[in-house]
C-alpha positions as CSV (number, residue, x, y, z in Angstrom):
1,X,-22.0,-50.2,-292.7
2,X,-18.3,-49.7,-292.0
3,X,-17.7,-46.3,-293.5
4,X,-14.0,-46.2,-292.6
5,X,-13.4,-49.5,-294.6
6,X,-15.6,-48.3,-297.4
7,X,-13.8,-45.1,-297.8
8,X,-10.5,-46.8,-297.9
9,X,-11.8,-49.1,-300.6
10,X,-12.9,-46.1,-302.6
11,X,-9.3,-45.0,-302.9
12,X,-8.4,-48.2,-304.7
13,X,-8.8,-48.3,-308.4
14,X,-9.7,-51.9,-308.6
15,X,-12.7,-51.6,-306.3
16,X,-15.9,-49.8,-307.2
17,X,-18.2,-49.5,-304.2
18,X,-19.8,-46.4,-305.7
19,X,-21.5,-48.3,-308.4
20,X,-24.6,-47.9,-306.3
21,X,-23.8,-45.0,-304.0
22,X,-27.2,-44.9,-302.3
23,X,-27.2,-48.6,-301.5
24,X,-23.7,-48.1,-300.2
25,X,-24.9,-45.5,-297.8
26,X,-28.3,-46.9,-296.7
27,X,-28.5,-50.5,-297.9
28,X,-28.5,-52.1,-294.5
29,X,-30.8,-49.6,-292.7
30,X,-33.6,-52.0,-292.0
31,X,-31.3,-54.7,-290.6
32,X,-29.6,-52.3,-288.2
33,X,-32.3,-49.7,-287.4
34,X,-35.6,-51.4,-288.1
35,X,-37.1,-50.1,-284.8
36,X,-35.7,-46.6,-284.9
37,X,-38.5,-44.0,-285.5
38,X,-36.3,-41.5,-287.3
39,X,-34.7,-42.7,-290.4
40,X,-32.3,-39.7,-290.9
41,X,-31.3,-39.6,-287.2
42,X,-30.4,-43.3,-287.2
43,X,-28.3,-43.1,-290.4
44,X,-26.8,-39.8,-289.4
45,X,-25.6,-41.0,-286.0
46,X,-24.0,-44.1,-287.4
47,X,-22.3,-42.1,-290.2
48,X,-21.0,-39.6,-287.6
49,X,-19.5,-42.3,-285.5
50,X,-17.9,-43.9,-288.6
51,X,-16.4,-40.6,-289.7
52,X,-14.9,-39.9,-286.3
53,X,-13.4,-43.4,-286.2
54,X,-12.2,-43.1,-289.7
55,X,-10.5,-39.7,-289.0
56,X,-8.9,-41.1,-285.8
57,X,-7.5,-44.1,-287.6
58,X,-6.4,-42.3,-290.7
59,X,-4.5,-39.6,-288.8
60,X,-2.3,-42.4,-287.5
61,X,-1.8,-45.0,-290.3
62,X,-3.0,-43.8,-293.7
63,X,-0.4,-42.6,-296.1
64,X,-2.4,-39.9,-297.9
65,X,-3.1,-36.6,-296.3
66,X,-6.0,-37.0,-293.9
67,X,-7.7,-33.8,-295.0
68,X,-7.9,-35.2,-298.6
69,X,-9.8,-38.4,-297.8
70,X,-13.4,-37.4,-297.1
71,X,-13.6,-34.9,-300.0
72,X,-11.8,-37.1,-302.5
73,X,-13.8,-40.2,-301.6
74,X,-17.1,-38.3,-301.7
75,X,-16.3,-36.6,-305.0
76,X,-15.5,-40.0,-306.4
77,X,-18.9,-41.3,-305.5
78,X,-20.6,-38.2,-306.8
79,X,-18.7,-38.5,-310.1
80,X,-19.9,-42.1,-310.5
81,X,-23.5,-41.0,-309.8
82,X,-23.2,-38.0,-312.1
83,X,-22.2,-40.2,-315.0
84,X,-25.3,-42.3,-314.5
85,X,-27.7,-39.4,-313.9
86,X,-26.3,-37.1,-316.6
87,X,-29.5,-35.1,-316.6
88,X,-31.8,-33.8,-313.8
89,X,-34.9,-35.4,-315.2
90,X,-35.9,-37.4,-312.1
91,X,-35.4,-34.4,-309.8
92,X,-37.4,-32.2,-312.1
93,X,-40.2,-34.8,-312.2
94,X,-40.2,-35.1,-308.4
95,X,-40.4,-31.3,-308.1
96,X,-43.3,-31.3,-310.6
97,X,-45.2,-33.8,-308.5
98,X,-44.6,-31.7,-305.4
99,X,-45.9,-28.6,-307.2
100,X,-48.9,-30.5,-308.4
101,X,-49.7,-31.5,-304.9
102,X,-49.6,-27.9,-303.7
103,X,-51.8,-26.7,-306.6
104,X,-54.4,-29.4,-305.9
105,X,-55.0,-28.4,-302.3
106,X,-58.7,-27.5,-301.6
107,X,-59.5,-23.9,-300.6
108,X,-59.0,-23.0,-297.0
109,X,-57.1,-20.8,-294.6
110,X,-53.3,-20.7,-294.4
111,X,-53.1,-23.2,-291.6
112,X,-55.3,-25.7,-293.4
113,X,-53.5,-25.5,-296.7
114,X,-50.1,-25.7,-295.1
115,X,-50.9,-28.6,-292.9
116,X,-52.5,-30.4,-295.9
117,X,-49.3,-29.9,-298.0
118,X,-46.9,-31.0,-295.3
119,X,-48.9,-34.0,-294.3
120,X,-49.1,-35.0,-298.0
121,X,-45.4,-34.6,-298.4
122,X,-44.7,-36.9,-295.6
123,X,-47.3,-39.6,-296.2
124,X,-47.3,-39.6,-300.0
125,X,-43.7,-38.9,-300.8
126,X,-41.8,-39.8,-297.7
127,X,-40.4,-36.3,-297.6
128,X,-40.9,-34.7,-294.2
129,X,-40.3,-30.9,-294.2
130,X,-41.0,-29.2,-290.9
131,X,-43.7,-31.8,-290.1
132,X,-43.3,-35.6,-290.1
133,X,-46.5,-37.7,-290.5
134,X,-46.8,-41.5,-290.3
135,X,-49.1,-44.3,-289.3
136,X,-48.7,-46.0,-285.9
137,X,-50.6,-49.0,-284.6
138,X,-52.1,-49.3,-281.1
139,X,-50.3,-52.2,-279.4
140,X,-53.1,-52.5,-276.8
141,X,-56.0,-52.5,-279.3
142,X,-55.0,-54.6,-282.2
143,X,-56.3,-53.2,-285.6
144,X,-56.5,-49.6,-284.4
145,X,-54.3,-47.0,-286.1
146,X,-53.4,-43.4,-285.4
147,X,-51.8,-40.7,-287.3
148,X,-48.4,-39.8,-285.8
149,X,-47.4,-36.1,-286.1
150,X,-44.0,-34.8,-285.1
151,X,-42.6,-31.3,-285.6
152,X,-39.2,-31.4,-287.2
153,X,-36.4,-29.2,-285.9
154,X,-35.7,-26.6,-288.7
155,X,-32.1,-25.7,-289.7
156,X,-30.9,-22.2,-290.2
157,X,-31.1,-20.9,-293.8
158,X,-28.2,-21.4,-296.2
159,X,-26.2,-18.3,-297.1
160,X,-27.8,-16.3,-299.8
161,X,-25.0,-16.9,-302.3
162,X,-25.5,-20.6,-301.9
163,X,-29.2,-20.3,-302.4
164,X,-28.6,-18.4,-305.6
165,X,-26.2,-21.0,-306.9
166,X,-28.7,-23.8,-306.3
167,X,-31.7,-21.8,-307.7
168,X,-29.6,-21.1,-310.8
169,X,-28.9,-24.8,-311.3
170,X,-32.5,-25.9,-310.7
171,X,-34.8,-23.2,-311.9
172,X,-32.5,-21.1,-314.1
173,X,-34.2,-17.7,-313.9
174,X,-33.2,-15.2,-316.5
175,X,-33.0,-12.0,-314.4
176,X,-31.2,-11.3,-311.1
177,X,-34.4,-9.9,-309.6
178,X,-36.0,-13.3,-309.8
179,X,-33.1,-14.8,-307.9
180,X,-33.5,-12.2,-305.2
181,X,-37.2,-12.6,-305.0
182,X,-37.1,-16.4,-304.6
183,X,-34.1,-16.4,-302.3
184,X,-36.0,-13.8,-300.1
185,X,-38.9,-16.2,-299.9
186,X,-36.7,-19.2,-298.8
187,X,-34.8,-17.1,-296.3
188,X,-37.9,-15.7,-294.7
189,X,-39.6,-19.1,-294.4
190,X,-36.5,-20.9,-293.1
191,X,-35.8,-18.1,-290.6
192,X,-39.3,-18.2,-289.3
193,X,-39.3,-22.0,-289.1
194,X,-35.9,-22.1,-287.4
195,X,-37.3,-19.6,-284.8
196,X,-40.4,-21.6,-284.2
197,X,-38.8,-25.0,-284.1
198,X,-35.3,-24.3,-282.8
199,X,-36.1,-24.4,-279.1
200,X,-34.8,-27.7,-277.6
201,X,-37.3,-27.8,-274.7
202,X,-40.2,-28.0,-277.1
203,X,-39.3,-31.7,-277.8
204,X,-39.3,-32.6,-274.1
205,X,-43.0,-33.4,-273.7
206,X,-44.7,-36.7,-272.9
207,X,-46.4,-38.8,-275.6
208,X,-50.0,-37.8,-276.2
209,X,-52.9,-39.3,-278.1
210,X,-56.1,-37.4,-278.7
211,X,-59.3,-37.6,-280.7
212,X,-60.1,-35.5,-283.7
213,X,-62.4,-33.2,-281.8
214,X,-59.5,-32.0,-279.7
215,X,-57.1,-31.4,-282.6
216,X,-56.8,-27.7,-281.5
217,X,-54.6,-28.9,-278.6
218,X,-51.9,-29.6,-281.2
219,X,-52.9,-27.3,-284.0
220,X,-54.7,-24.2,-282.6
221,X,-57.5,-22.9,-284.8
222,X,-57.6,-26.1,-286.8
223,X,-61.2,-27.3,-287.0
224,X,-61.8,-31.0,-286.5
225,X,-63.6,-31.6,-289.8
226,X,-60.8,-29.8,-291.6
227,X,-58.2,-32.0,-290.2
228,X,-60.2,-35.2,-290.8
229,X,-60.6,-34.0,-294.4
230,X,-56.8,-33.6,-294.7
231,X,-55.9,-37.1,-293.6
232,X,-58.7,-38.7,-295.6
233,X,-57.5,-37.0,-298.7
234,X,-53.8,-37.9,-298.4
235,X,-53.9,-41.3,-296.6
236,X,-55.3,-44.7,-297.6
237,X,-55.5,-45.8,-293.9
238,X,-58.6,-45.7,-291.9
239,X,-58.1,-44.2,-288.4
240,X,-60.1,-45.1,-285.3
241,X,-61.5,-42.0,-283.6
242,X,-60.4,-43.4,-280.2
243,X,-57.0,-41.8,-280.7
244,X,-56.8,-40.4,-284.2
245,X,-53.6,-38.4,-283.5
246,X,-50.4,-39.3,-281.6
247,X,-47.4,-37.2,-280.9
248,X,-44.4,-36.9,-278.6
249,X,-43.8,-33.2,-279.0
250,X,-47.1,-31.4,-278.7
251,X,-45.4,-28.1,-277.7
252,X,-43.4,-28.1,-280.8
253,X,-46.5,-28.8,-282.9
254,X,-48.2,-25.8,-281.3
255,X,-45.3,-23.5,-282.2
256,X,-45.2,-24.9,-285.7
257,X,-49.0,-24.2,-286.1
258,X,-48.3,-20.6,-285.1
259,X,-45.7,-20.3,-287.9
260,X,-47.9,-22.1,-290.4
261,X,-51.1,-20.0,-289.9
262,X,-49.1,-16.8,-290.7
263,X,-47.1,-18.2,-293.7
264,X,-48.5,-17.9,-297.2
265,X,-49.0,-21.4,-298.7
266,X,-47.2,-20.5,-301.9
267,X,-44.2,-19.4,-300.0
268,X,-44.1,-22.5,-297.8
269,X,-44.7,-24.7,-300.9
270,X,-41.8,-23.2,-302.8
271,X,-39.5,-23.4,-299.8
272,X,-40.4,-27.0,-299.1
273,X,-39.9,-27.9,-302.8
274,X,-36.5,-26.3,-302.6
275,X,-35.5,-28.2,-299.4
276,X,-36.7,-31.5,-300.8
277,X,-34.8,-31.1,-304.0
278,X,-31.7,-29.4,-302.6
279,X,-29.8,-32.4,-301.5
280,X,-30.8,-34.4,-304.6
281,X,-29.8,-31.6,-306.9
282,X,-26.5,-30.9,-305.3
283,X,-25.5,-34.5,-305.0
284,X,-26.3,-35.2,-308.6
285,X,-24.1,-32.4,-309.8
286,X,-20.3,-32.8,-310.1
287,X,-20.1,-29.1,-309.2
288,X,-21.4,-29.5,-305.6
289,X,-18.0,-28.5,-304.3
290,X,-18.3,-25.1,-306.1
291,X,-21.9,-24.5,-304.8
292,X,-20.8,-25.0,-301.2
293,X,-17.4,-23.2,-301.7
294,X,-15.5,-26.2,-300.5
295,X,-11.8,-25.3,-300.6
296,X,-9.4,-27.5,-302.6
297,X,-7.9,-30.2,-300.3
298,X,-4.3,-29.6,-301.4
299,X,-3.8,-27.0,-298.6
300,X,-3.2,-28.9,-295.4
301,X,-5.3,-27.1,-292.8
302,X,-7.3,-29.1,-290.3
303,X,-10.4,-26.9,-290.6
304,X,-10.6,-28.0,-294.3
305,X,-11.0,-31.6,-293.1
306,X,-13.9,-30.5,-290.8
307,X,-15.6,-28.6,-293.6
308,X,-15.3,-31.6,-295.9
309,X,-16.7,-33.9,-293.2
310,X,-19.5,-31.5,-292.5
311,X,-20.4,-31.4,-296.2
312,X,-20.6,-35.2,-296.4
313,X,-22.7,-35.4,-293.2
314,X,-24.9,-32.5,-294.3
315,X,-25.7,-34.2,-297.6
316,X,-26.0,-37.8,-296.4
317,X,-28.7,-37.1,-293.9
318,X,-31.1,-35.3,-296.2
319,X,-30.4,-37.8,-298.9
320,X,-31.5,-40.7,-296.8
321,X,-34.4,-38.8,-295.5
322,X,-35.8,-37.4,-298.7
323,X,-35.0,-40.0,-301.3
324,X,-35.7,-43.3,-299.6
325,X,-38.8,-44.9,-298.1
326,X,-37.7,-47.4,-295.4
327,X,-39.8,-50.2,-296.9
328,X,-37.8,-50.1,-300.2
329,X,-34.3,-49.8,-298.8
330,X,-32.2,-52.6,-300.1
331,X,-34.6,-53.4,-302.9
332,X,-34.4,-52.8,-306.6
333,X,-36.4,-49.6,-306.1
334,X,-33.5,-47.7,-304.7
335,X,-32.8,-44.4,-306.4
336,X,-36.3,-44.2,-307.9
337,X,-38.9,-41.5,-307.1
């Protein structure tokens, strides 16, 4: 993926690299990053390097104003995508499936229901929100598998006005009180998650593998039979009890558990649905520039270039994380939920 060259091509009328925008962004992921554990991190780092190189080159030798390039190119891609996806049907269907998953969780305390929902999001939909779950194989004991759990670093909440704009486009409530109530939920959940998962040192722990009976080392107050019930319900894999859970950031998991056991499942579920659909919703709308209050690129200030670049990077990373499973990247299943 040579983003600098691709963005140059976008500016030419006779070339249409945006016919498949998502393949353009992620199509060669497996070839380049097949062994990288974090899909979003791998793509994000490469995109950032490409953007920096693109900006460095274009400042010198490109005839158009450099501050115009990222936003114009990105808008061109979004325009192409919007013409193909002229309704939000796939996103609404995806949101409906997430809501159905939340509603079908068995009875239990807050921690049980929240862990169930987040593990299901990651394993069933490839949509990690706060918690990433996956299956890893024991290289020393062939045939044995373990559930890998990793706490995700949570970002700070979006500004309230941006939340309202996205909620308006996606859920379309009729009264302003509904916008306030739902944005309050998202702000509280995101603020709590950012506080629990925002400390850098929490991710500096050694890899650990434990048996189900000791799950409370990662998730305090979580009973072993409850956790086993969660993974049996949402995974088709059979796990050996020699090391049923593996993680590299146990301290972060403990902080996450403290946040989850005090957060109402309905609030967490709504916020997770919002985060999972946010990037898809915004990217599928031609008005994403208005939602994020991106200034018009005609005024030549360098900070506008930085804001445009930040927008592109901010959308590309969650798009690749939320919409694609690594096993189907590059196949005909791209852009399907």
